[in-house]
N, C-alpha and C positions, 0 to 999 in steps of 0.2 A: 297319313297316306291318304290319299286323293279316293273322290268317289269312284273315280273312273278305273283305279288301281284295284279297287273293291270289287268292282263286276268282273274285272279281268281275272283274278286268282280266288279260285275257287275256296270253299270253306275248310276243304282236307289240307291245302297249303297253306293256309294260317293256321290252322293247328299245328302243323308243323314247326311254322316259324316261331310260334310261341315255346313248342317244347323245347326246341335250340335254344331260345333265348334265356330258356327257366337253366337251361344245363349250364350256359355261360357263367349265369350269375350265382349257380350254385358252387361250380368246380372248373378253373381255369388252370391247374396247375399241370396237367398232362396236355401240352397245346397239340401234339402232332395226333393224337386220341380224338381229340375235338374236333380237330380240323379234317380228321378222317370222316369223322361221324357228319359235319357239315356237308363235304363233298358226297357222301353215301345217300343224302338225304337228297341234295341237289339233283344227283343222277336219277334219284326216284322219281322226284316231281317234276322233271321236263322230259324223263325217258330218253336219256342219251346213254352212249356206250363207255365214255370216258371223262375223267375231270381231272384236275390238276389247280394246285397252285403253286405261282414261281414268286418267290421273294428278292427284292433287289438285293444284289450285293455289292455295296458302296466300294469298297477298296478297290476293284478293277472294272466297275461298271456293267457287269454283267447281272442274269437272272438265274435264279438257282432254283431246281424244283423241292420244295417243301413236302407238299403230298402229291403222289400221281397214282390215280387209281385206273382200272382196266387193263384190257387185255396185256398192253406194254407199259404198263406202271413201273415196273420194277425194272424194267431197261430205259426208261428215259430218267430213272431217278438220278442216274451220275451224269444226264449232258448238262453241258453248260451252255444257255440261252445267250446269244448276243442282244446289246439293248438296240442297238443299229442295227437294220435288215431283219425285224421281226415284229411278229405283230403284237407280241407282248411288250416289245419296247415302244411300239406306236401307242398303246395304251398308255403306259408309263408317262410318255413325253406329253401325251395329250390330255392325261387325267380324264379320259373319259369310255364309254363302254362303244362295243361294236358288235355287229352281228353279220356273220358272212357267210352267206348261201354256198358259195362255189370257191374255197379255200385254194385248190391246185391253181388256179388262174389269177389268185392275189399276189402282187409283187411283192407284199410284205412277208409272205410265208417264209419261216425259217427252217430250210429244209434238212437240215443236220439230224433233227430229232427224226424225221421220215425216213432219211436214208440208214441210219442206224436201227431203228425198230423194227423197220421193215411195216409200220402201222402209216396207213393212208388216212390223212384227215380230209373230211369231206365238208364238213358244215361246222360252226363255230360260234360260239358266245364268248365274249372277253372283256370283264369289266373289272375296273380298278379295285384295289383294297386301298381305303386311305385312312390315314391318322392326324387328326387336325387337318384335314383336307387337302395330305400330303400324300401322293401317292407310292405306298411301299411296295407294292406286290399286284399279280396281277391272279384275279381268279378266272379260269377257261372251264368249260362245258364243250365237249366235242361231238361230232357225230349223231344228230337227232335219229332215234330207231326207225327203222321202217321206210329208209330214205327220203323221209320229211326235212322239213327247214323249220328252224325255231321260229317261233313266234313272238308279237309283242307280249301276251300273258308271261311267256318264257323268260323274256329278259328281265321283267319287272320283279320274277320271284328270285333271278339271280342276283340281281343288283342289292333286294335286301337282303339275300344271304351272305353276301360278299360284306355289306355293314356289319353283321354278325360277324363273321370271321373275322374281320380287321379289329373288332371288339376283343376277341377271344385271344388272337394273337399277341396284341398290346400288352391286354392283362397279363397274359402267362408272360411274357417277357420281362415286364416288370417285376412282378414275381419273383420270376427264376433268379432275375439280378438280386434282388432283396435278399433272399436265401442265400446266395453265393457270395454275398458281402457278409452275413450272419456266418457263415461256418465259416469264412477266412478269418474273420472276428475270434470265433470260436477256437480254431486252431492255434492263433496267436496267443491268445489267453491258456490255452492247456500248454503252449510250448514256451511260456514265460516272453521275454523279449523276442521280438522278430527276428532279430538276426544278432549272433552272437559277434564278440569283438574275436579278432584274427590276429595272434602272436605267433612271429616265426621269425626266425632268423640264420636256421641252420640251411646248408647248401640243399640237401633232398628236398626239403621242403619247397625252397625256393625255384628250384629247378621245376618241383610238380606243380607248383603257381604259375611257372611259363606255360607250361602243357595245358593249364585250365585257360589259360588267356585264348591259346589256339580254339580249344576245344568248344568255348562259349561262341564262337563266331559260328557254329554251326545247331542244326537242332536234332542231331544224330544223341540217341540213346546212350548211357555213360553210365559203366560199372563199378563202383568204388569200392576197392577190395583192402581189407588190412584188420589187423587185430581189433579185439574188444578195447574199446579206449581209446583209440588213436585220433577221435574229431572226424569222422567221415561227414558226419553233418555239417561240419564246418566248411570243408571243402565243395560240397554239395551248394550250399549259400554261396559261397563264391562263383561256382559256375554260373547260378542264376541272376548275381548282382554284374557279374560282367557282361551278360549276355542281353539281346536286343528284347527279352522277356522280362526284364528288372522291373519294370512298373506294374507288372501283372503278378496275380499270386504267387507264393511260395508254398506249397501245402505239403506238410511234414506227415508220413503214415509209418507208424511203427508196425510193423507186420506179425511182431512176435508178441504184442502186447494186446492183442485183439484174437478172441475164439475164432476157429474156424467158421462157426455160424452165425457172427457178427461180422465178419471181414468182408465178405462179399457185398452185404448192405451197404458198409461205412465206403467201400471203394466206389461202387456204382450207384447207391441209392435205394430207394425202394418206394411201391406207390402205396398209397393205402389198401390195407386188405392184404398185403402180399403174404403175412404170416400171422400169428396171435397177438402179435403186440404193435404191428403197424398198423397204428391209431390214423396218420397222417402220412402223407407224401413226406418223403426225405431226399435232399439235396445230398449227393454221392461226393467224395472228395477228386474223382475226375472233373464231376460238372464244375464244381468249385474253383478248381484249378486251369480251368480253360483260358488260354490265350496265355498261362504262366507255364510252371515249371511244378511237378509233382516228384516227391524224393520218397521213396520206397527202401525205408530201413529195413534192414535184417529180411531181405527178400527170400533168403534161403527157406523160412518160416512158411511161406505161402505155400497152401496145401494146392494139389495138384488139379481138382477142379476149378480153383480159382486162377491157376496157372493159365488154364486155356483161356478163359476170359480177358487177362491181360495181354497174352498173347494177340488176341483180336483187335485190343485196343491199339497194339503197336501198329499192326499192319494196316490195318483199315480206318483208324482213328474211331470207331463206332463201338456203342455199347448197349446193352438194355438195362434198365432199372429191374432188381427182383421183382419179379410179380406184373411185369409189364413185357408184352411183344414188340411196343415201340422203339425203333433205332433210332440212337442221338450220335450226331456227330461231335466231335470235341478235339480240338486242337492244342496237346499238350506235349511238352518236353517230358521224357521220364529219365529220372536219375536213379539208379538202385544201387544198395551199398549192403554190404555182407561180411562178416568173420569167418564163414564158412567157404569150404572146398566144393565150390559147385561143379567141377570136373568129376569130382568124387562121387557128389549127389547123385551127377547126371548118370554115371558109370552102374550108380546102384538102381536106378531107376527111381528116385528120389525129388528129379527136378527135371522139367521139359527139355531136351536138348534143343528143340526149335527157338524156345522161351531163351535160353542160354546164349544162343547165338545171336539172338536179337537184341539182347541187353548188352552183349559183350562187344558191342561196335567201337567204343572207346573205354578200353580198360584204363583204370588208376589206380595204382597202387600206393597206399599212404604209409611211410615208413614207419614202425614203433618206436617210441622214445628212446631207447637205447641207442637206436641207430641214429638218432639226430639230436644228441648231448649239446649242441650248441643252443638247442631252443629251450633246456631244462632252466636255465636261470631266469630268461624274461620272461617266462611261463609262470616259475615259482615266485617272482616279483610280481608279476600282473595279478596272482591268485592273493598274494600277501596284502596287496592295497584293497582289492575286493572284498576279503573276508576282514580286513582289520576295520573295514567302514561298517559292514555287519554286525561284527562283535564288540564296536564303539572301543577298540584298544587301540594305540597309535604303535602299531610296529612299521619299522621302518627297512626293514631287510633282515639277513640271516648273519649268523655268525659264521666265520672261516670253515670251523667243524661241521657247521650244519650244511653249508654249501658242497662242502665234501663228498658229506653223507648223501647227497641228492644226487652227485654226478655217480658215484659208486654202485648207489641202489639200480637193482637191475629192472624195476618197474614192469610186473607182468600185467598189470593194470593200466599201463600207459597213462595218458594224460589225465585221464579220469581220476586213477589213483593217484596222481601228483596232487590234483584239486582236493581231493578229500583229505590227503595228509597235509597240505597248508590249513584247511580249513581246521582240521581237528588242533594241529599246532597253536592255531591262532586262540583257538576255546581254550585250551591248557595253560599256552604261554603267559609269560608276560614282558610286556613292552621293554626296552624297543626292539628288542633282536630276538627270533625265532632261532632257537638252541636246537642244536643235536639231538637231545635229551626231549624237545616237545616234538619232534617229529614221528618218534617212536616207530623207526623205520629197523628190519632187520636186516643184519648184515646179509648181503646175498655175494659175496667174492666166490667167485666160482674155484677158484685155483684151490683156497683156502677150504671151503668145503669139501672137494674132491679129495683132499690129501689127509683131510679129518678123520680118519676109521681108525678100527682097534687093530692096533698092530699086536695084540697077544694072539695069534693065529697059531694054529697047529700047525697048519702047511704053511710055510714062509717061502715057498718059491717064489721067483719073479711071476709066474701066469696067475697065480693065486693072489698077489698083491695087487698086481694090475686088474685083474678081474673085480675084486674090491673096491678099488678105487673106483673104476668107472661104474661100478654099482650104486655107491654113494653119490657120485655125479650124478647120472641120471633119474636117480630119486629126486635130488634136489629140484632139477629141472621139472620134473613132473610135477612136484609140488607148486612150484611157482605159475604154471601153466595151467591150475587145477586139474591136472593128469590127462589133460587133453594132447592125446599122441599128435596130433596132425602139428600141433602148436609146439610141440616139444621137440617134433621135426627141423621144424623153422631155424628153432634156436640151435640147435645140434647141429643142422645143415647135412642131414641126411635125408634118406627116404624114410617115408612113414611105415612102410613095410620091414624096414630095418630095426626101427624101434621097437616095433613089436616083438621081432626075433630077438633082441637084447632082452628086453622084458621075461620072454620065455628062458631063453639060454641062463639068465644069471637070477633066474628064481624071483624075481620082484614079485611081490604080491599087491595088487591093485586095489 
C-alpha cells in the first residue's frame, strides 16, 4: 500500500481490513457468509445504503447477484443483469474501477433493477473482482449517506476489499469443488462400481427403456415405482447416462438407510457447530450432485420435516445447510424411487401431497420379474458368470431342470432374489452346470398349492371346499410377499381393501 493510501485510510479502516483478511485465512468454506461480512464492513466504512456483489455467469454472458444488501437486496437477488448496457458490464469489460456521482444520467445504467425494485441509485462505486488479473465479477457500493458523493479514500478502501472478496470467493470455490469431488468419490466407493451392467430382453423392459430415452431429454422429476428388488436404481442410472447430465455426478441416497436425525445433514450438509458432533463444515448430497442427478431411493421413508425441504429444492432450486441461514442454489435433476404406495401414504397424512405431485411428473413402473420372464435366463447367465469368477469355479450355465425351476418360481424378491440364489448356487454347487438342487428354490406353483388342502373336512359342501382352497391360496401369496397386503393385492389383482376383507372373513391369522 502506498504512503498516499495510508494517509487516506484511517486506522479504523485498516483494522477492519486486517480483521477481514484474518477471517478469510481461517475459514472460507461458507463463501456467502464471508461475502456478506465483507459487504457489511464496506457499507459501514464508506457509510452507504446498499451494496452488492455480481458474478459473471459465462454460459449466457450475464451478471448474477451473488450477494445483495440494503433496502431492496432481496428483490434484487433474482434479477439477471445484462453484460452489455450496464455499469457492472462496463467494469467487467474494461477491468477497472469507476466512481459515478450522478447515476441517473449515466448512459450505462441498467434500468431493470431500478424498475423492478423501485430503489433509486444516485451514487455508486463499482470495482472489479479479479482472479489472476481476470475480472470475474463486480463489487458495488450504492448511495453515500446524507446525499454525499464517494471520495478517493472510499474508492481505495473498496478496492482493497474487492481484493479480499476475490480471494475469499476463489478459495471457497476451490474448496467446495474439492469437497464435491471427495463426496462423489465416497459415494462411488460406498455404492461399489459406479454404474451397474444392464441386462434386459423382455418386451416390458425394452418398452420402458424407450420411455426412458424420451424422459432423459427433459429435466423433469421422475418417480420410479416397483416392488422391492426389481432394479429401480438401474433404471435411474439409465436415465442419467442418457441425459445431457451424463458427465456430471450421479449421487445415490438411500433414504431408509439413514436415521431421521442424520438425513437432513446428509442431504443438505451442515456448518461447523450446527450440532454436537458437527466439528467441521460438511458438503451435502445435493451440493455434491450440482449439475448432475440425485437418486433418492426409498423416498417413502423420508420424514415429513425433510419432505418440506425437499419440496423447496424442487420448486426453487435452493436450500440451506443445517445450522446456516445462507441460501444456496443448486442445479440438480431429482429421480426418486419407492416400493410403497405413495397415494395411500398421502391419504393417511404420511406423505405430502404437494411433494408427491412434484415428484410424480414422469412416473415409471418397473415390472416385477414374474411379469418379464424373458429376462430370467439372461440375468441368470450374467449372475452365473459374475459369481463363477468370484468363487473361482468354472460354471458354464444351468441344467434343463434348473432353468425350468427358475422359470416356474414366483420370485417375490425379484432380481435381487435371483442374484442371491445364483450366488448361493455357485457357492454350494459343483461345475460345470448349476443344478436344480443347487438353487434351493421352494416350489411356488400356485395352482398346486391352492389345491393342496386337507380334504378330511366334516363339511364337504362346495362352499366350504372353495373357501378352504381360497384360504390356502391367499396364505401362500401372503407368505411370498412377507404378509404385505398391498403387494398381495397386486399379485391377486384385487383391491387392497378386498384382501383385508378376505383375511377377516376366512379367519386368516396374521
